[in-house]
C-alpha positions as CSV (number, residue, x, y, z in Angstrom):
1,N,28.0,43.2,-64.8
2,I,25.6,40.3,-65.2
3,P,23.4,39.9,-68.3
4,G,20.1,39.1,-66.5
5,C,18.1,39.8,-63.4
6,I,14.9,38.4,-62.0
7,I,12.8,40.3,-59.6
8,A,10.3,38.1,-57.8
9,G,7.8,39.2,-55.2
10,N,4.3,38.6,-53.9
11,P,1.4,40.0,-55.8
12,G,0.9,43.7,-55.2
13,T,4.4,44.3,-53.7
14,G,5.3,46.9,-56.4
15,K,7.4,45.0,-58.9
16,T,5.8,46.7,-61.8
17,S,6.0,50.1,-60.2
18,L,9.7,49.6,-59.4
19,I,10.7,48.5,-62.9
20,T,8.5,51.1,-64.6
21,N,10.3,53.9,-62.6
22,W,13.6,52.3,-63.2
23,C,13.0,52.1,-67.0
24,I,12.1,55.8,-67.1
25,Q,15.3,56.6,-65.2
26,R,17.4,54.4,-67.5
27,G,15.8,56.2,-70.5
28,T,16.6,59.6,-69.2
29,K,20.2,58.5,-68.8
30,G,20.3,57.6,-72.5
31,D,19.8,53.8,-72.3
32,H,17.5,52.1,-74.7
33,V,14.7,50.1,-72.9
34,L,12.3,47.7,-74.5
35,L,9.5,46.9,-72.0
36,F,7.1,44.0,-72.6
37,E,4.1,43.0,-70.6
38,A,4.1,39.2,-70.6
39,S,0.3,39.1,-70.7
40,S,0.4,40.8,-74.1
41,L,2.9,38.3,-75.6
42,R,1.3,35.7,-77.9
43,E,4.3,33.5,-78.4
44,S,7.4,32.5,-76.4
45,D,10.1,33.2,-79.0
46,I,11.3,36.3,-77.4
47,T,14.1,36.9,-79.9
48,A,11.5,36.9,-82.8
49,I,9.2,39.2,-80.7
50,I,12.1,41.7,-80.2
51,E,13.0,41.5,-83.9
52,K,9.4,42.2,-84.9
53,E,8.9,45.0,-82.3
54,L,12.0,46.8,-83.4
55,N,11.2,46.1,-87.1
56,L,14.7,44.8,-87.7
57,A,15.6,44.0,-91.3
58,S,18.3,41.6,-90.0
59,P,18.5,39.1,-87.2
60,L,18.7,40.4,-83.6
61,K,22.4,39.2,-83.4
62,D,23.4,41.7,-86.1
63,C,21.7,44.5,-84.2
64,L,23.4,43.5,-81.0
65,D,26.8,43.4,-82.8
66,A,26.2,46.9,-84.1
67,V,25.3,48.2,-80.6
68,Q,28.4,46.6,-79.1
69,K,30.6,48.0,-81.9
70,Q,29.1,51.5,-81.5
71,N,29.8,51.4,-77.7
72,I,33.3,50.1,-78.1
73,E,34.2,52.9,-80.5
74,L,33.0,55.7,-78.2
75,S,35.6,58.2,-77.4
76,G,36.1,61.0,-74.9
77,D,33.4,61.6,-72.3
78,R,30.7,59.8,-74.2
79,K,29.3,57.0,-72.1
80,P,28.2,53.7,-73.6
81,K,24.5,53.1,-74.0
82,R,22.8,50.0,-72.7
83,F,20.1,48.1,-74.4
84,I,17.8,46.7,-71.8
85,I,15.0,44.2,-72.4
86,V,12.4,44.1,-69.7
87,I,9.6,41.4,-69.4
88,D,7.2,42.3,-66.7
89,A,4.9,39.9,-65.0
90,L,6.1,36.7,-66.7
91,N,3.6,34.8,-64.5
92,E,0.8,36.4,-66.6
93,F,2.0,34.9,-69.9
94,T,-0.6,32.7,-71.5
95,G,0.4,32.7,-75.1
96,T,-1.4,30.8,-77.8
97,N,-1.1,27.4,-79.4
98,N,-0.2,25.7,-76.1
99,E,2.7,28.0,-75.4
100,S,3.7,27.7,-71.8
101,R,5.6,29.8,-69.2
102,S,8.3,27.1,-69.0
103,R,8.9,27.5,-72.8
104,L,9.1,31.3,-72.3
105,W,11.6,30.8,-69.5
106,R,13.7,28.6,-71.7
107,E,13.6,31.3,-74.4
108,I,14.6,33.9,-71.9
109,N,17.5,31.7,-70.7
110,S,18.7,31.5,-74.3
111,L,18.4,35.3,-74.7
112,I,20.4,35.8,-71.5
113,S,23.1,33.5,-72.8
114,I,23.3,35.6,-76.0
115,L,23.3,38.9,-74.1
116,N,26.2,37.5,-72.0
117,L,28.3,37.7,-75.1
118,Y,27.6,41.5,-75.2
119,N,28.2,42.2,-71.6
120,P,28.0,44.9,-70.2
121,Y,26.0,46.7,-73.0
122,L,22.9,44.4,-73.2
123,K,20.8,43.3,-70.3
124,C,17.5,41.5,-69.6
125,L,15.2,42.1,-66.6
126,V,12.3,39.8,-65.7
127,T,9.6,40.2,-63.0
128,T,7.5,37.4,-61.8
129,R,5.4,36.4,-58.7
130,S,7.4,34.6,-56.1
131,D,4.5,32.3,-55.2
132,L,4.8,30.8,-58.8
133,W,8.5,30.3,-58.6
134,A,8.1,26.8,-57.2
135,V,5.5,26.0,-59.9
136,D,7.8,27.2,-62.7
137,F,11.0,25.8,-61.2
138,P,10.2,22.9,-58.9
139,G,13.8,22.0,-58.5
140,K,15.0,25.7,-58.7
141,T,16.7,25.0,-62.0
142,S,17.1,26.9,-65.2
143,A,17.2,30.7,-64.9
144,Y,17.7,30.5,-61.1
145,D,20.8,28.2,-61.4
146,M,22.2,30.3,-64.2
147,L,22.0,33.5,-62.2
148,K,22.3,32.6,-58.6
149,E,26.1,32.6,-58.4
150,K,26.3,36.1,-59.8
151,Y,24.3,37.7,-57.0
152,F,25.1,38.8,-53.5
153,W,22.2,37.2,-51.6
154,G,21.0,38.3,-48.2
155,E,19.4,36.0,-45.7
156,T,16.9,33.5,-47.0
157,K,13.3,32.9,-46.1
158,K,11.9,29.4,-46.6
159,G,14.9,28.6,-48.8
160,F,14.3,31.4,-51.4
161,P,17.3,33.7,-51.9
162,R,16.7,37.4,-51.8
163,V,18.8,40.5,-52.3
164,L,19.2,42.3,-49.1
165,L,18.7,46.0,-49.8
166,G,19.1,47.2,-46.2
167,D,16.9,48.9,-43.7
168,L,16.0,52.6,-44.0
169,S,17.4,54.9,-41.3
170,L,14.8,56.6,-39.1
171,A,15.5,59.9,-41.0
172,E,15.0,58.2,-44.4
173,A,11.8,56.5,-43.3
174,G,10.5,59.8,-41.9
175,E,11.3,61.7,-45.1
176,I,9.5,59.1,-47.2
177,F,6.5,59.2,-44.8
178,D,6.2,63.0,-44.8
179,K,6.4,63.1,-48.6
180,A,3.7,60.4,-48.9
181,R,1.5,62.0,-46.2
182,N,1.7,65.4,-47.9
183,S,0.9,64.1,-51.3
184,V,-1.9,61.8,-50.1
185,P,-3.6,63.6,-47.2
186,S,-6.0,60.8,-46.5
187,M,-3.2,58.3,-46.1
188,A,-3.5,56.3,-42.9
189,V,-0.6,56.6,-40.4
């Protein structure tokens, strides 16, 4: 029940694949997912970008109020819908007119603060490269500090907290390997 989540990992570890599949799953469950590639964003005002993308005639807050009201008024077996904003590969944001990643991070922090008012119906998920975390947050401040107390962290490596997902059992690993080997015959053992 937290409003925001950051997935950080090394280049090529599957962050984009993970969230793409997750967005598809959320969509099939009836949630509304708005996915942005940070490299295609030209400005850091994420609220204005969302308003423009959704072609809203009123401010984003009015739309969020309506989503929350609609979910609160649901009755019977109808489950509330979530509205999830996903920004993939934030590290690839270049923007225009001297926009910077740090400004985009500040805008995302503001958005998460707003979404917190609409918990649990509205969420924000961001992916970024972990090797740029220290560049973007030299003192591990901002988004990290805002969210760190809300997570259950596993062990740390080099001081960077991570979510411990757990090891696969031998049977689970074997099943995944067999599926992969059968779908990609040339896959190396």
